[in-house]
N, C-alpha and C positions, 0 to 999 in steps of 0.2 A: 504494500500500500504506499502511496506517495506520500512523504512527509508534509505537514503543513507547513505553510510559509507565514511568518508573524513579524510586526514590527515591535521591538522592545525597545522602550526609553528608559535609561538609567540616569536619574539625577542624583548628584552627589553634592551636598551642602560642605563648603570650605572656603577658607580665606587666602588661599595661596595657590601654587602652581597646580594646574590641572592634572589629575591622574590619567593614564592611558590603559584601557582594558585590554587584555589579551585577546586575541582572535582564537575563538574556540567554537565548533560547531558551524564553521563557515559564517560566524558572525563577526562582521567588521565594523569598527568604529568609523562613523563619518566625522565630519569636522565638528569640534566641540563649540557650542553656543552658549552664552549666558541668558539666563532667564531673567524675568522682569526685575527680582530682586537680585542684586549683584553678587550676592553670597550662594546663589544656587545655579549650579551648571549642569548641562543637559548632555547626555551621550545618546546618539541614536544608533542602535544595533540592529541590523537587519540579518536574518538568517533562518535556520530550520527551529521551528517550535518545540515544545516539549511533547509533541505527539508521538506516542508509541514508545517513550522511553520509560523503563521499569525502575530505574533509579536515577534520582538527579542529586548532584553535589554542587552546592554554590560556594567557592572558596573566595574569601575577600581578605586580603593582607592589609594591614594598617601601618603604613610607612612611617607615621609620626611616632608611634608606639608598637613596634613591630609584634604582631600577634597574628595568627591565622584561623579564621573561623570555618570550619568545615560541617555541614549539616548532610546526611544522606536521608532522603526522603522516598519511600515507596509511592509510586503515583499510581493510583488507580484511575483517577479522573484527571488527566494531564491539563494542568492549569497553572498559569503565572500566580494566579492567586493564592494557590496551595502552597507554592514554595514561599512566597513573601509571609503568608502566615506563619509557617514553620520558623522563618528566620525571626521573625517578631517574638515567637515563643522563647527564643534564646537570649532575650534582652540585650541584644548586641546593637542596640541603636534603634532609631525609629525608620521602620520600613512600611511605607505607604503605597498602596496600589490604586491606580484609578485609570480606567481605560486599559491602554497598554503602556503605561508609565511606571515605573518603580522608583520612588523618592527615597533616597538614603541619606540620613544624617546622624552623625556621632560626634558632638563636641568638637567640630570643625576638623576632625581628623582627615587625612587625605587616604582614600581608598584606592587601591590600584589591583590589578591582576585578578579581575573578574573572570570566573570560569564556570561554564556549565558542563558537568560530565554526565554521561550515563551510556545506557545502550538502547539501540533501536534498530528495527528491521528497516534498512534503507531502500530495499528495492526487491523485486521479484526476479526470478531467474528462469531458465530452462530447466528441464528435468535434471536432477542429480548433478548440481554444480560440484566440480571438482577443484581445478585450480583457479587462482584468482590473481589477478594484478591490477595496480591503479596507475594512471599516467599522471603527468605533470600538471594536468589541468582539474584533477580530481575526479575524472571520469573511472569507473569500476568495470572491469571485464571479468566474465567467468567462462571457463570452459565446462560445458554441460555434458556430462558423460553419458547420461540417459537419453538425450534428444539430438545428440551430435551436432551441436551449434554453440555460438559464443553470444552471450549476453551484455548489453552495455547498460551501465546504469550512471546517470548523470549525478553531479553532486546534489541536484534537487529531488531525486529518487524517481526520475523518469526511466522507465525500463523499456528496453526495445532488444529484438534479436539483430546483432550486427552482421552475422553471416554463419554459413553452414560449414561444417569440418568433416574430415574422416570419421570413421565409427570409433565410438567411445573415446572422446578426447579427454585427456587428463591434465597433463601439464600446459602451462600458458606462459608467454613472454611477449615482450613488445619491443620493438626498435624505435630509433629516434625520430623516425618519420610518422609513427603512431600505427603502423602495421602490426597486427596481432600475428601469433603463431601458436598452433597447438600440437602437442604430442599426441597422436591417436593410436591409443593402446590396442584397439581392435583390428586396425587396418595397417599397421606398421608403415606408418608415414606421417609427414607433417603438413599441416594446412598453414596457408598465409592468407588472412583477411585483410584488405586495405581499408582505411579510414571511411571510404564510401561503401564497404560492405561486400567488395568483389572477392569472392573465394576461389583460391585455385590450391592444388597440391604442389607444395614446393619442391619435396623430395622423399625418397623412401629412407627407412631406418632398419636397425636390426629387430629383434622379435619382441614384441610388447613394449614399446616405449611408455615410460611414465614420466620421469621428469625432464624438463626441458630449460636451457639457458642460451643466451646469445653473447657474443664478444661485441667489441667495438668497431669491427670491420663488417658486421652483419651476418657472421657464420653461426648457424644452430647447431646445437648439441643436444642429443638426447641420452638419456640413461634406460637401455634397454633390457628389462627385468629377465625374460626368457633366454636371451642370448649371451648375456652376462658381458656386455660391453658398450661401448659409446659410439654413436654414429655423429658424423659432422657434415653439414650440409651447406654448401656455399650459398652466397646469394643469388647465383645462376643456377641453382639446383643439383650441382653435383654432389653426390652422396658417396661416402666412404665411411669405413670403420676406423676411428682414430686409435682405439687401444681397447684392451680387456679390462675387466674389472674383477671384484669379488663376486660373491654369489647374490643374486636379485638386487642388483644395483636398482634404486628406487628413487632418490633425491640426487639433484645435481647442481653444481655451483662453478664459478669461474673465479680465478683471482686476476690482479692487474696485469700479470705477465703472461696470461693466457693459459696457465695451468688448470685442468679440470679435475674436479673432485666429485666422487660420487659416495652416497650412504649406501652400504651394501646391507640389505636387510636380512639376507641369508647367511651372512658370515660375520656380522657383528663388527664391520671395520669399514674404513674409508680408504679408497683408492684415489691415488694421484695419477693424472696422465699429462704429461708435457705436451706442449704443442707439436713436438716431434714423434709423439704416440708412444713414448716411454712408460710403461704402467708400473706402479708399486704400490704397497700397502703402506698408507700414510700414518695410520694409527688404529688402535682398537675403540670400540664403543662400548655403550650399554646395549641391551638386548632389543634386536629387530629395529636398527635405526632405519627411519623412513625418509624424513626430512633433513636438509642440510642447508646451511648458510655459511657466510665468511665475514669477518670483521675487517678493518682497514689496516689492521696490524698483520693479518694473515692467519689469525685463528680461526680454526673450523669448529662449527657447533652442530650437533645432530639431535634431532628429536627422537628418542628411543621409544617406540610404541609399546614395546612390552615391558619395559622396566620403569616407565613413568618418570623419566628424567632426562636430562640434556648432557651430552658429553661436549668437553672442550678439548681440542687437540692443537697444540702450539705449533708454530713453524718448526720447532725443533722436535717434534713428534712425541710429546708428553701428552698422554691422555688422562684426564680427570673428569669425575662427575661435576659439573658446573652447578646444577641445582636440580630441584624436583619439580614435577609438573602435575597437571591433573591427569585423568585416567585417559590411557591411549592417545597420546600426543603423535599426530601423524605428520604435521608440517610445522615448519619454523621459519621465524624471520628476525631481522635485526633492525633496530632504529639507528638514527645518527649518533646517538650518544651511548652506544653499545648495549642497550637493553635488549634483551632476548625475549621473543613471543613464541607461543606454542598454540596451535589449535587442538583442543582435547576432544577427540571424536566420541568417547562414551560418556563423558561428564559434562559435556555441551557447555564449555567455558574456555576461557583464554588465561594461560599462565604468563607473568611477566617475571623474569629473572634480571636483576640488576647486575651490573659490572661487580658488585661486591657480593655476589651470590646470594641475594635475598630473593627469595621465590614468594610470590602471592598470585591468588585468583584475582583478575581486575574486571572480570565482567562474564555475563553469560551471553550464550548464543542462541541461534536456532538449533534444530535438530541435526546432531552428527556433523560438526564442523570438520571439514578435511583440508580446506585451503586456507591460507592466512597471508595478508599482505600489511604494510605500513605505508602511509604518506608521508610527506615531508612535515607536517604538522605534528606527527605522532599519533595520527589515529589509526586505529586498528579495523580491519575488516576481514570477515571470515565468509567463506563459501559453504553453505549448510545444505549437505548433499542428501539429508533428510526431510528437510521443509522447503527446498527450492527458492532459497532467498539467501540476501546477504545481511550480515550484522555489522553494524557500525559501533565501535567502542571507543569513546572519546574520554581521553585522561585528563 
C-alpha cells in the first residue's frame, strides 16, 4: 500500500540560532521562517507520514543542556496527534498540535536532530521477492523469484513491474547507468533490464546462479551454487568461468582490486578469486554462510544461516564471530559507518551489529525477509519473500 504523504510543520521557540532538523524518512527541511512573534520559528518538513509504521521514535537532543529524549510508541491509529500526546506525557516541554503543526517550547532551549524512526511496508512486489537493491535516487528494485520479473518501488511507494527476467531470478545488481541485472537461478543466465524496462538475456552462467555482483567496468559475476564456480559476463555478453569455489557458493562480493569473494554455504568457508582466476580459500565461517559483504578495509563478513551469527575475516585471513543475529540470517549488507545488517528469514526481523560488536534487533519486517540493502541515509530495506512486499526500517 502506498504510504500517505503529509506536511508536518515543527515550530521551535528559541531566542538564538535556529536548529536544523536531520533528514529522516525523506523529510527535508525547507527554509526556516519566523512566525509573527519573533521568538517562534517554523520548520516546514514534507515527507512520508506515519501511515503503516508499527513503532515511532522521536528523538530530540537539547544542544543547550545536552540530553536526548526518546519515546517508542506502538501506533495502532497512525497519527501525529498520538505522537505529540505521548511526548506531552513525558513532561519534556510544551508540545501542542494544531492541524499539521507541532509547536515545541522548552525554556528557550535549542532543539535539533529531530528524527522519526519506524518500520513500514513501503511497497508491494511481484511474487516471492528475493534480491533487493536501491539506486542513488532512492528507488527500490527487487528480483521476484516466483513471477520472473523485477519490481521498482519509488521513494513515495509507487510500485510497478520494471521488466521480465529469466526463470527464478534471485540476485540483483545495478550499474552506473541504472541498468538492472538479475541472476536467474532456474535458467542459468543473467537478465539485463534498462531503465525504460527493455529486458534481454545478457549472457549464460554456470549451474544455478544465486548471488550477483558487478565491477567498475560493467562486468557481471555470479556465484553458481550447483557447479561450484563463478561466471564472468562482459558488457558485450561474453561468458566465461572465472574460477572455482567451495561447495554451494551462494553470496558474492567484490573488492576494489577486482578480487571476487563467495560465501560457500556447503563448506562453511569463503573463496577468493583473483581477476586472473586464481582461487584460494580465504577463511572459514560459521555454519551455512549464505550472504557476504565487504568493508572499505577489506574485511569480509558472512551471514551464517544455520548458526545465527556473522563471521568477520580480515585481509590477513583471521576468522572470528563478529556478532549474533536473529534466526536464519540469509543476506547481509553494510553501511558507510561499518554497521552490519542481516535479514533474518525465520524471525522476520533485522539485526544490526556495530563495529564494536554490539548486536541488536532494530526492526521487524514482512514475512520471510531474504534480501537486504541500505541506502546512503542509513535506511534499511528488506525483500519479504513470504509477503510480497518491501519493508523500510528507518533508524
